[in-house]
Structures are given as structure tokens and as C-alpha cells.
C-alpha positions as CSV (number, residue, x, y, z in Angstrom):
1,M,-92.6,57.1,222.2
2,G,-90.4,59.6,224.1
3,E,-91.2,58.3,227.5
4,P,-88.6,55.9,229.0
5,S,-91.0,53.0,229.5
6,K,-92.8,53.1,226.2
7,G,-90.6,50.6,224.4
8,N,-91.1,48.1,227.2
9,E,-94.8,48.7,227.1
10,L,-94.9,48.1,223.4
11,L,-93.5,44.6,223.9
12,Q,-96.2,43.9,226.4
13,V,-98.7,44.0,223.5
14,I,-97.1,40.7,222.3
15,T,-95.9,39.1,225.5
16,E,-98.9,39.9,227.7
17,G,-101.7,40.7,225.3
18,K,-101.8,44.4,226.4
19,Q,-103.9,46.7,224.1
20,P,-101.8,48.1,221.3
21,P,-101.2,51.8,220.8
22,N,-103.9,53.8,219.0
23,C,-101.8,54.0,215.8
24,D,-101.8,50.2,215.6
25,L,-105.5,50.1,216.0
26,T,-106.2,52.9,213.6
27,L,-104.0,51.4,210.9
28,Q,-105.3,47.9,211.7
29,M,-101.9,46.5,212.4
30,E,-101.6,43.2,214.4
31,A,-98.1,42.6,215.7
32,N,-97.7,39.0,216.5
33,Y,-93.9,38.5,217.1
34,A,-91.1,40.7,218.5
35,Q,-87.9,39.2,219.7
36,D,-84.1,39.7,219.3
37,G,-84.5,42.6,216.9
38,I,-87.1,41.0,214.6
39,A,-90.8,41.8,214.5
40,R,-93.6,40.4,212.4
41,G,-97.2,41.4,212.0
42,V,-100.1,41.7,209.6
43,W,-101.7,44.9,208.2
44,K,-105.3,44.5,207.3
45,V,-105.8,46.7,204.3
46,D,-109.4,47.7,203.6
47,E,-111.2,50.5,201.6
48,K,-110.2,53.3,204.0
49,F,-106.5,53.0,203.0
50,I,-107.2,53.0,199.2
51,N,-106.5,56.2,197.2
52,G,-108.1,57.6,194.0
53,I,-106.3,55.1,191.7
54,G,-107.3,52.0,193.6
55,V,-104.2,51.2,195.6
56,A,-103.1,51.8,199.2
57,M,-101.7,55.3,199.8
58,G,-97.9,55.2,200.1
59,G,-98.0,57.0,203.5
60,F,-100.1,54.2,204.9
61,V,-97.7,51.6,203.6
62,T,-94.8,53.5,205.2
63,S,-96.7,53.8,208.5
64,A,-97.3,50.1,208.6
65,A,-93.6,49.5,208.3
66,D,-92.8,52.2,210.9
67,I,-95.1,50.5,213.4
68,M,-93.5,47.1,212.9
69,M,-90.0,48.7,213.1
70,A,-91.0,50.1,216.5
71,Y,-91.7,46.6,217.8
72,A,-88.3,45.4,216.4
73,I,-86.3,48.1,218.0
74,S,-88.2,47.7,221.3
75,S,-87.1,44.1,221.5
76,K,-83.5,45.2,221.5
77,L,-83.6,48.1,224.1
78,S,-82.9,48.0,227.8
79,I,-85.4,49.3,230.3
80,G,-85.3,53.0,230.4
81,Q,-84.3,53.5,226.8
82,S,-86.6,55.1,224.3
83,F,-86.6,55.8,220.6
84,A,-88.1,57.8,217.7
85,S,-87.8,57.5,213.9
86,I,-85.7,60.3,212.6
87,D,-85.6,59.3,208.9
88,L,-87.6,57.0,206.7
89,H,-87.0,55.9,203.1
90,T,-89.5,53.8,201.3
91,T,-89.1,51.9,198.0
92,F,-92.3,50.7,196.5
93,H,-92.0,47.5,194.4
94,R,-95.7,46.8,193.7
95,P,-99.0,48.4,194.5
96,V,-100.7,47.3,197.8
97,R,-104.3,46.3,197.3
98,L,-107.1,45.2,199.6
99,G,-106.2,42.3,201.8
100,D,-103.6,41.2,204.3
101,V,-100.0,42.5,204.1
102,Q,-97.3,40.7,206.0
103,V,-94.8,43.1,207.6
104,E,-91.4,42.0,208.8
105,A,-88.9,44.4,210.5
106,K,-85.3,43.7,211.5
107,V,-82.8,45.7,213.4
108,D,-79.8,45.8,211.1
109,R,-77.3,47.7,213.2
110,I,-77.5,49.3,216.7
111,G,-75.0,51.7,218.2
112,K,-74.9,53.9,221.3
113,K,-77.1,56.6,219.8
114,T,-78.5,55.3,216.5
115,A,-80.0,52.1,215.1
116,Y,-80.8,51.2,211.6
117,V,-84.0,49.2,211.1
118,L,-85.3,47.6,207.9
119,A,-88.8,46.4,207.0
120,D,-90.2,44.5,204.1
121,L,-93.9,44.3,203.3
122,F,-95.4,41.3,201.3
123,Q,-98.8,40.7,199.8
124,N,-99.7,37.5,198.1
125,D,-96.1,36.3,198.6
126,K,-94.7,39.2,196.6
127,K,-92.6,42.0,198.1
128,V,-94.6,45.3,197.8
129,A,-92.3,47.7,199.6
130,S,-89.1,48.0,201.5
131,V,-88.5,50.7,204.2
132,V,-85.2,51.7,205.9
133,S,-85.3,53.8,209.0
134,S,-82.7,55.5,211.1
135,V,-83.9,55.4,214.7
136,M,-82.3,57.6,217.4
137,I,-82.1,56.0,220.8
138,L,-82.4,58.5,223.6
């Protein structure tokens, strides 16, 4: 997302029904809200995300959060600004299993060069993971 208009294009997925980026499609993420630094969506977890012990691989869980955090930060940027995740920290609370996972991301703080974005993932009304990201705004 290094190109200046990419953040704005990302919001068009929600506001205008534009096709989402390939990462959203591959991970089966459906963003359905992004406004004022908050974004929400659903991750459709099926067998392709399940590891050898029967739960979703942690990297996929973190990726789902990272996608939704991109929508959250996009809703706070001006035209011409871009962003990239520079640091991700994930805390796993419960295993993610087959089914829908609700993902909510929120811009916690935003400065001139760096923003801090948080995401929580829920499955069956229980928190399964929390992710904190430092996002550099270019």
C-alpha cells in the first residue's frame, strides 16, 4: 500500500462496492464498515486456514487483523497519504476454529509520522486474539 491513492481506494471497497484487494479475497475477509478510525469485518475461517492441531494458524489470525487495521487507518488519512505496518504484536486468547470471526480495528493514536492501531477478534462472542500495530504514515 505504498502508492499515495491506495488508502483512498481501500475505502472504496466499503463506500462504493469496489472489489477488495487480493489479500482480502485470499483470506476470505469481508470488510463491512470503516469510518472515523474504526473498521469492522468478518473473516470466514474454513479448512484451508486450519493447522495440524485443528485450529487456525496464528499467522492467518494476525493477517486478518492486519487487513482490518488497514481499513481503520485508511478512514483517518487524507488523500495522498499512504501507510504500511511496521510492527505487529499478537496476543492469542483462545484458539480460532472453523466459522466466522468478527474483527474490529480502531485507530488508538495518530501523529505526524506514526499511528497506533488495535484490533480484536471474536468468535462465538468470545475474544480470540488482540493485535497491536504501529503503522508508519508516509
